[in-house]
A tleap script that builds the chain and sets N, CA, C and O, in Angstrom:
source leaprc.protein.ff14SB
mol = sequence {
  NMET ASP MET ASN SER PHE PHE ASN ASP LEU
  GLN GLY LYS ILE GLN GLN ALA ILE GLU GLN
  SER PRO ALA LYS ASP LEU GLU LYS ASN VAL
  LYS ALA MET MET THR GLN GLY PHE SER LYS
  LEU ASP LEU VAL THR ARG GLU GLU PHE ASP
  ILE GLN ASN GLN VAL LEU ALA LYS THR ARG
  ALA LYS LEU GLU ALA LEU GLU GLN ARG VAL
  ALA ALA LEU GLU ALA ALA LEU ASP ALA LYS
  GLN CSER
}
set mol.1.N position { 32.232 31.995 -7.783 }
set mol.1.CA position { 31.533 30.738 -7.614 }
set mol.1.C position { 30.029 31.020 -7.619 }
set mol.1.O position { 29.552 31.844 -6.839 }
set mol.2.N position { 29.279 30.338 -8.498 }
set mol.2.CA position { 27.839 30.565 -8.543 }
set mol.2.C position { 27.161 29.776 -7.423 }
set mol.2.O position { 27.769 28.903 -6.803 }
set mol.3.N position { 25.903 30.098 -7.179 }
set mol.3.CA position { 25.168 29.514 -6.048 }
set mol.3.C position { 24.960 28.008 -6.238 }
set mol.3.O position { 24.981 27.244 -5.272 }
set mol.4.N position { 24.763 27.595 -7.478 }
set mol.4.CA position { 24.504 26.184 -7.742 }
set mol.4.C position { 25.711 25.325 -7.365 }
set mol.4.O position { 25.561 24.303 -6.695 }
set mol.5.N position { 26.876 25.727 -7.781 }
set mol.5.CA position { 28.073 24.949 -7.450 }
set mol.5.C position { 28.381 25.041 -5.960 }
set mol.5.O position { 28.905 24.093 -5.375 }
set mol.6.N position { 28.061 26.180 -5.340 }
set mol.6.CA position { 28.261 26.336 -3.897 }
set mol.6.C position { 27.427 25.306 -3.139 }
set mol.6.O position { 27.927 24.620 -2.247 }
set mol.7.N position { 26.134 25.208 -3.510 }
set mol.7.CA position { 25.254 24.266 -2.814 }
set mol.7.C position { 25.636 22.815 -3.110 }
set mol.7.O position { 25.536 21.960 -2.230 }
set mol.8.N position { 26.067 22.532 -4.324 }
set mol.8.CA position { 26.520 21.184 -4.652 }
set mol.8.C position { 27.751 20.807 -3.838 }
set mol.8.O position { 27.865 19.684 -3.348 }
set mol.9.N position { 28.669 21.758 -3.702 }
set mol.9.CA position { 29.875 21.530 -2.909 }
set mol.9.C position { 29.518 21.332 -1.440 }
set mol.9.O position { 30.052 20.444 -0.777 }
set mol.10.N position { 28.615 22.163 -0.941 }
set mol.10.CA position { 28.177 22.068 0.454 }
set mol.10.C position { 27.503 20.723 0.706 }
set mol.10.O position { 27.759 20.075 1.721 }
set mol.11.N position { 26.645 20.306 -0.216 }
set mol.11.CA position { 25.964 19.022 -0.088 }
set mol.11.C position { 26.973 17.876 -0.069 }
set mol.11.O position { 26.842 16.945 0.726 }
set mol.12.N position { 27.971 17.941 -0.934 }
set mol.12.CA position { 28.997 16.903 -0.962 }
set mol.12.C position { 29.772 16.827 0.336 }
set mol.12.O position { 30.047 15.736 0.834 }
set mol.13.N position { 30.130 17.984 0.892 }
set mol.13.CA position { 30.875 18.000 2.157 }
set mol.13.C position { 30.030 17.476 3.309 }
set mol.13.O position { 30.530 16.757 4.175 }
set mol.14.N position { 28.760 17.831 3.320 }
set mol.14.CA position { 27.874 17.342 4.390 }
set mol.14.C position { 27.713 15.829 4.278 }
set mol.14.O position { 27.785 15.118 5.280 }
set mol.15.N position { 27.498 15.342 3.067 }
set mol.15.CA position { 27.349 13.907 2.862 }
set mol.15.C position { 28.618 13.164 3.265 }
set mol.15.O position { 28.547 12.092 3.867 }
set mol.16.N position { 29.767 13.725 2.938 }
set mol.16.CA position { 31.044 13.107 3.312 }
set mol.16.C position { 31.199 13.092 4.832 }
set mol.16.O position { 31.677 12.109 5.399 }
set mol.17.N position { 30.798 14.172 5.486 }
set mol.17.CA position { 30.894 14.229 6.941 }
set mol.17.C position { 29.966 13.209 7.595 }
set mol.17.O position { 30.325 12.592 8.598 }
set mol.18.N position { 28.771 13.032 7.023 }
set mol.18.CA position { 27.823 12.063 7.583 }
set mol.18.C position { 28.336 10.646 7.412 }
set mol.18.O position { 28.203 9.822 8.317 }
set mol.19.N position { 28.926 10.353 6.251 }
set mol.19.CA position { 29.439 9.007 6.006 }
set mol.19.C position { 30.589 8.662 6.942 }
set mol.19.O position { 30.807 7.490 7.247 }
set mol.20.N position { 31.320 9.658 7.396 }
set mol.20.CA position { 32.460 9.414 8.273 }
set mol.20.C position { 32.067 9.504 9.745 }
set mol.20.O position { 32.898 9.278 10.625 }
set mol.21.N position { 30.818 9.830 10.014 }
set mol.21.CA position { 30.389 9.992 11.402 }
set mol.21.C position { 29.553 8.794 11.844 }
set mol.21.O position { 29.186 7.949 11.027 }
set mol.22.N position { 29.259 8.727 13.120 }
set mol.22.CA position { 28.400 7.648 13.632 }
set mol.22.C position { 26.966 7.729 13.094 }
set mol.22.O position { 26.194 6.784 13.254 }
set mol.23.N position { 26.612 8.829 12.468 }
set mol.23.CA position { 25.259 8.973 11.931 }
set mol.23.C position { 24.971 7.905 10.884 }
set mol.23.O position { 23.836 7.443 10.778 }
set mol.24.N position { 25.968 7.508 10.116 }
set mol.24.CA position { 25.782 6.467 9.103 }
set mol.24.C position { 25.419 5.140 9.770 }
set mol.24.O position { 24.532 4.426 9.302 }
set mol.25.N position { 26.113 4.814 10.869 }
set mol.25.CA position { 25.783 3.593 11.610 }
set mol.25.C position { 24.385 3.693 12.213 }
set mol.25.O position { 23.640 2.714 12.242 }
set mol.26.N position { 24.043 4.868 12.686 }
set mol.26.CA position { 22.718 5.079 13.253 }
set mol.26.C position { 21.645 4.844 12.188 }
set mol.26.O position { 20.616 4.227 12.462 }
set mol.27.N position { 21.890 5.333 10.992 }
set mol.27.CA position { 20.943 5.137 9.891 }
set mol.27.C position { 20.766 3.645 9.594 }
set mol.27.O position { 19.642 3.178 9.406 }
set mol.28.N position { 21.862 2.908 9.550 }
set mol.28.CA position { 21.789 1.471 9.295 }
set mol.28.C position { 21.009 0.765 10.399 }
set mol.28.O position { 20.187 -0.112 10.129 }
set mol.29.N position { 21.278 1.161 11.661 }
set mol.29.CA position { 20.595 0.535 12.790 }
set mol.29.C position { 19.102 0.835 12.779 }
set mol.29.O position { 18.291 -0.041 13.078 }
set mol.30.N position { 18.739 2.059 12.438 }
set mol.30.CA position { 17.325 2.429 12.386 }
set mol.30.C position { 16.628 1.646 11.276 }
set mol.30.O position { 15.521 1.144 11.469 }
set mol.31.N position { 17.274 1.543 10.117 }
set mol.31.CA position { 16.685 0.769 9.018 }
set mol.31.C position { 16.510 -0.689 9.427 }
set mol.31.O position { 15.482 -1.293 9.120 }
set mol.32.N position { 17.484 -1.259 10.106 }
set mol.32.CA position { 17.400 -2.652 10.539 }
set mol.32.C position { 16.272 -2.834 11.547 }
set mol.32.O position { 15.528 -3.812 11.477 }
set mol.33.N position { 16.141 -1.900 12.479 }
set mol.33.CA position { 15.067 -1.972 13.469 }
set mol.33.C position { 13.699 -1.861 12.807 }
set mol.33.O position { 12.773 -2.593 13.156 }
set mol.34.N position { 13.576 -0.948 11.857 }
set mol.34.CA position { 12.292 -0.767 11.172 }
set mol.34.C position { 11.951 -2.002 10.349 }
set mol.34.O position { 10.800 -2.439 10.335 }
set mol.35.N position { 12.929 -2.561 9.672 }
set mol.35.CA position { 12.695 -3.769 8.885 }
set mol.35.C position { 12.247 -4.912 9.782 }
set mol.35.O position { 11.327 -5.655 9.440 }
set mol.36.N position { 12.896 -5.049 10.925 }
set mol.36.CA position { 12.529 -6.098 11.871 }
set mol.36.C position { 11.125 -5.854 12.420 }
set mol.36.O position { 10.342 -6.793 12.568 }
set mol.37.N position { 10.809 -4.604 12.718 }
set mol.37.CA position { 9.478 -4.265 13.230 }
set mol.37.C position { 8.394 -4.529 12.199 }
set mol.37.O position { 7.338 -5.067 12.533 }
set mol.38.N position { 8.643 -4.156 10.948 }
set mol.38.CA position { 7.659 -4.389 9.898 }
set mol.38.C position { 7.461 -5.875 9.631 }
set mol.38.O position { 6.359 -6.309 9.295 }
set mol.39.N position { 8.529 -6.655 9.781 }
set mol.39.CA position { 8.402 -8.091 9.526 }
set mol.39.C position { 7.519 -8.758 10.580 }
set mol.39.O position { 6.929 -9.804 10.309 }
set mol.40.N position { 7.419 -8.176 11.769 }
set mol.40.CA position { 6.571 -8.737 12.817 }
set mol.40.C position { 5.101 -8.387 12.603 }
set mol.40.O position { 4.220 -9.062 13.137 }
set mol.41.N position { 4.831 -7.342 11.831 }
set mol.41.CA position { 3.452 -6.951 11.574 }
set mol.41.C position { 2.838 -7.834 10.510 }
set mol.41.O position { 3.540 -8.400 9.672 }
set mol.42.N position { 1.548 -7.944 10.550 }
set mol.42.CA position { 0.826 -8.762 9.569 }
set mol.42.C position { 0.463 -7.876 8.382 }
set mol.42.O position { -0.681 -7.442 8.243 }
set mol.43.N position { 1.446 -7.615 7.533 }
set mol.43.CA position { 1.258 -6.733 6.388 }
set mol.43.C position { 1.176 -7.534 5.103 }
set mol.43.O position { 1.705 -8.642 5.015 }
set mol.44.N position { 0.505 -6.964 4.100 }
set mol.44.CA position { 0.442 -7.590 2.786 }
set mol.44.C position { 1.130 -6.678 1.787 }
set mol.44.O position { 1.254 -5.471 1.994 }
set mol.45.N position { 1.571 -7.287 0.704 }
set mol.45.CA position { 2.204 -6.490 -0.342 }
set mol.45.C position { 1.123 -5.761 -1.133 }
set mol.45.O position { -0.060 -6.088 -1.041 }
set mol.46.N position { 1.540 -4.786 -1.898 }
set mol.46.CA position { 0.595 -4.046 -2.724 }
set mol.46.C position { -0.055 -4.967 -3.752 }
set mol.46.O position { -1.242 -4.838 -4.052 }
set mol.47.N position { 0.735 -5.897 -4.287 }
set mol.47.CA position { 0.214 -6.840 -5.271 }
set mol.47.C position { -0.884 -7.707 -4.659 }
set mol.47.O position { -1.934 -7.906 -5.271 }
set mol.48.N position { -0.643 -8.226 -3.448 }
set mol.48.CA position { -1.653 -9.033 -2.770 }
set mol.48.C position { -2.911 -8.215 -2.492 }
set mol.48.O position { -4.028 -8.708 -2.647 }
set mol.49.N position { -2.721 -6.968 -2.084 }
set mol.49.CA position { -3.851 -6.081 -1.812 }
set mol.49.C position { -4.670 -5.848 -3.074 }
set mol.49.O position { -5.899 -5.910 -3.036 }
set mol.50.N position { -3.999 -5.581 -4.188 }
set mol.50.CA position { -4.700 -5.334 -5.449 }
set mol.50.C position { -5.477 -6.567 -5.902 }
set mol.50.O position { -6.598 -6.448 -6.395 }
set mol.51.N position { -4.891 -7.740 -5.738 }
set mol.51.CA position { -5.575 -8.980 -6.113 }
set mol.51.C position { -6.829 -9.166 -5.266 }
set mol.51.O position { -7.898 -9.480 -5.790 }
set mol.52.N position { -6.695 -8.971 -3.961 }
set mol.52.CA position { -7.860 -9.117 -3.081 }
set mol.52.C position { -8.926 -8.069 -3.391 }
set mol.52.O position { -10.121 -8.338 -3.271 }
set mol.53.N position { -8.498 -6.897 -3.782 }
set mol.53.CA position { -9.434 -5.843 -4.155 }
set mol.53.C position { -10.228 -6.245 -5.400 }
set mol.53.O position { -11.433 -6.003 -5.476 }
set mol.54.N position { -9.555 -6.856 -6.371 }
set mol.54.CA position { -10.233 -7.336 -7.576 }
set mol.54.C position { -11.209 -8.468 -7.243 }
set mol.54.O position { -12.323 -8.501 -7.764 }
set mol.55.N position { -10.792 -9.391 -6.377 }
set mol.55.CA position { -11.672 -10.488 -5.968 }
set mol.55.C position { -12.913 -9.927 -5.277 }
set mol.55.O position { -14.027 -10.388 -5.525 }
set mol.56.N position { -12.721 -8.953 -4.429 }
set mol.56.CA position { -13.845 -8.338 -3.727 }
set mol.56.C position { -14.798 -7.647 -4.704 }
set mol.56.O position { -16.015 -7.741 -4.551 }
set mol.57.N position { -14.258 -6.965 -5.693 }
set mol.57.CA position { -15.100 -6.282 -6.681 }
set mol.57.C position { -15.918 -7.298 -7.474 }
set mol.57.O position { -17.103 -7.075 -7.719 }
set mol.58.N position { -15.302 -8.412 -7.880 }
set mol.58.CA position { -16.034 -9.451 -8.608 }
set mol.58.C position { -17.122 -10.064 -7.725 }
set mol.58.O position { -18.240 -10.295 -8.185 }
set mol.59.N position { -16.795 -10.323 -6.468 }
set mol.59.CA position { -17.760 -10.898 -5.536 }
set mol.59.C position { -18.933 -9.947 -5.319 }
set mol.59.O position { -20.088 -10.371 -5.279 }
set mol.60.N position { -18.630 -8.677 -5.181 }
set mol.60.CA position { -19.683 -7.676 -4.993 }
set mol.60.C position { -20.597 -7.624 -6.217 }
set mol.60.O position { -21.815 -7.524 -6.068 }
set mol.61.N position { -20.032 -7.690 -7.419 }
set mol.61.CA position { -20.832 -7.669 -8.649 }
set mol.61.C position { -21.729 -8.903 -8.729 }
set mol.61.O position { -22.897 -8.800 -9.102 }
set mol.62.N position { -21.183 -10.073 -8.378 }
set mol.62.CA position { -21.988 -11.294 -8.388 }
set mol.62.C position { -23.113 -11.218 -7.365 }
set mol.62.O position { -24.234 -11.644 -7.645 }
set mol.63.N position { -22.829 -10.686 -6.196 }
set mol.63.CA position { -23.837 -10.541 -5.152 }
set mol.63.C position { -24.963 -9.621 -5.609 }
set mol.63.O position { -26.138 -9.924 -5.400 }
set mol.64.N position { -24.609 -8.501 -6.232 }
set mol.64.CA position { -25.636 -7.573 -6.718 }
set mol.64.C position { -26.490 -8.230 -7.797 }
set mol.64.O position { -27.704 -8.031 -7.827 }
set mol.65.N position { -25.866 -9.015 -8.689 }
set mol.65.CA position { -26.624 -9.716 -9.735 }
set mol.65.C position { -27.568 -10.740 -9.114 }
set mol.65.O position { -28.715 -10.873 -9.542 }
set mol.66.N position { -27.085 -11.464 -8.106 }
set mol.66.CA position { -27.934 -12.444 -7.430 }
set mol.66.C position { -29.084 -11.772 -6.683 }
set mol.66.O position { -30.204 -12.283 -6.673 }
set mol.67.N position { -28.809 -10.635 -6.061 }
set mol.67.CA position { -29.874 -9.905 -5.365 }
set mol.67.C position { -30.959 -9.469 -6.350 }
set mol.67.O position { -32.148 -9.553 -6.042 }
set mol.68.N position { -30.555 -9.006 -7.529 }
set mol.68.CA position { -31.527 -8.608 -8.546 }
set mol.68.C position { -32.326 -9.815 -9.034 }
set mol.68.O position { -33.535 -9.723 -9.244 }
set mol.69.N position { -31.655 -10.926 -9.209 }
set mol.69.CA position { -32.333 -12.140 -9.670 }
set mol.69.C position { -33.342 -12.622 -8.635 }
set mol.69.O position { -34.463 -12.992 -8.984 }
set mol.70.N position { -32.950 -12.620 -7.371 }
set mol.70.CA position { -33.864 -13.032 -6.301 }
set mol.70.C position { -35.061 -12.082 -6.242 }
set mol.70.O position { -36.197 -12.527 -6.079 }
set mol.71.N position { -34.817 -10.794 -6.372 }
set mol.71.CA position { -35.917 -9.829 -6.361 }
set mol.71.C position { -36.869 -10.078 -7.527 }
set mol.71.O position { -38.086 -9.993 -7.364 }
set mol.72.N position { -36.323 -10.384 -8.697 }
set mol.72.CA position { -37.169 -10.672 -9.862 }
set mol.72.C position { -37.963 -11.958 -9.644 }
set mol.72.O position { -39.148 -12.010 -9.973 }
set mol.73.N position { -37.333 -12.987 -9.099 }
set mol.73.CA position { -38.029 -14.238 -8.826 }
set mol.73.C position { -39.123 -14.042 -7.782 }
set mol.73.O position { -40.214 -14.595 -7.917 }
set mol.74.N position { -38.840 -13.259 -6.743 }
set mol.74.CA position { -39.851 -12.985 -5.728 }
set mol.74.C position { -41.020 -12.207 -6.323 }
set mol.74.O position { -42.175 -12.471 -5.990 }
set mol.75.N position { -40.729 -11.255 -7.196 }
set mol.75.CA position { -41.799 -10.491 -7.843 }
set mol.75.C position { -42.643 -11.386 -8.738 }
set mol.75.O position { -43.866 -11.253 -8.780 }
set mol.76.N position { -41.989 -12.303 -9.456 }
set mol.76.CA position { -42.731 -13.218 -10.323 }
set mol.76.C position { -43.589 -14.169 -9.477 }
set mol.76.O position { -44.725 -14.470 -9.843 }
set mol.77.N position { -43.058 -14.628 -8.374 }
set mol.77.CA position { -43.807 -15.505 -7.477 }
set mol.77.C position { -44.996 -14.779 -6.881 }
set mol.77.O position { -46.086 -15.346 -6.802 }
set mol.78.N position { -44.811 -13.539 -6.461 }
set mol.78.CA position { -45.905 -12.731 -5.913 }
set mol.78.C position { -46.979 -12.506 -6.970 }
set mol.78.O position { -48.169 -12.560 -6.660 }
set mol.79.N position { -46.577 -12.255 -8.211 }
set mol.79.CA position { -47.528 -12.025 -9.294 }
set mol.79.C position { -48.318 -13.300 -9.606 }
set mol.79.O position { -49.510 -13.252 -9.908 }
set mol.80.N position { -47.631 -14.426 -9.525 }
set mol.80.CA position { -48.276 -15.702 -9.804 }
set mol.80.C position { -49.271 -16.065 -8.723 }
set mol.80.O position { -50.331 -16.621 -9.013 }
set mol.81.N position { -48.939 -15.755 -7.472 }
set mol.81.CA position { -49.800 -16.080 -6.336 }
set mol.81.C position { -51.009 -15.153 -6.264 }
set mol.81.O position { -52.027 -15.512 -5.672 }
set mol.82.N position { -50.910 -13.979 -6.852 }
set mol.82.CA position { -52.014 -13.017 -6.765 }
set mol.82.C position { -53.079 -13.246 -7.776 }
set mol.82.O position { -54.064 -12.508 -7.813 }
savepdb mol mol.pdb
quit
């Protein structure tokens, strides 16, 4: 028996033992608890996060353009007043 088939057989037996033991129920209960806990948190999906990130980038670009425009207008006003 080669090592690869030995480990595959061992993995299968361990998985079978876990499925027949209370560990499988424990796994289900832990997943249910975690799902319930996450649902109580104020989390956003990755898609929502990416959309908000794009909105923020556009807003930041507009703000920088407006800041440059205001600076140019202030410089023109200062030049006119001088």
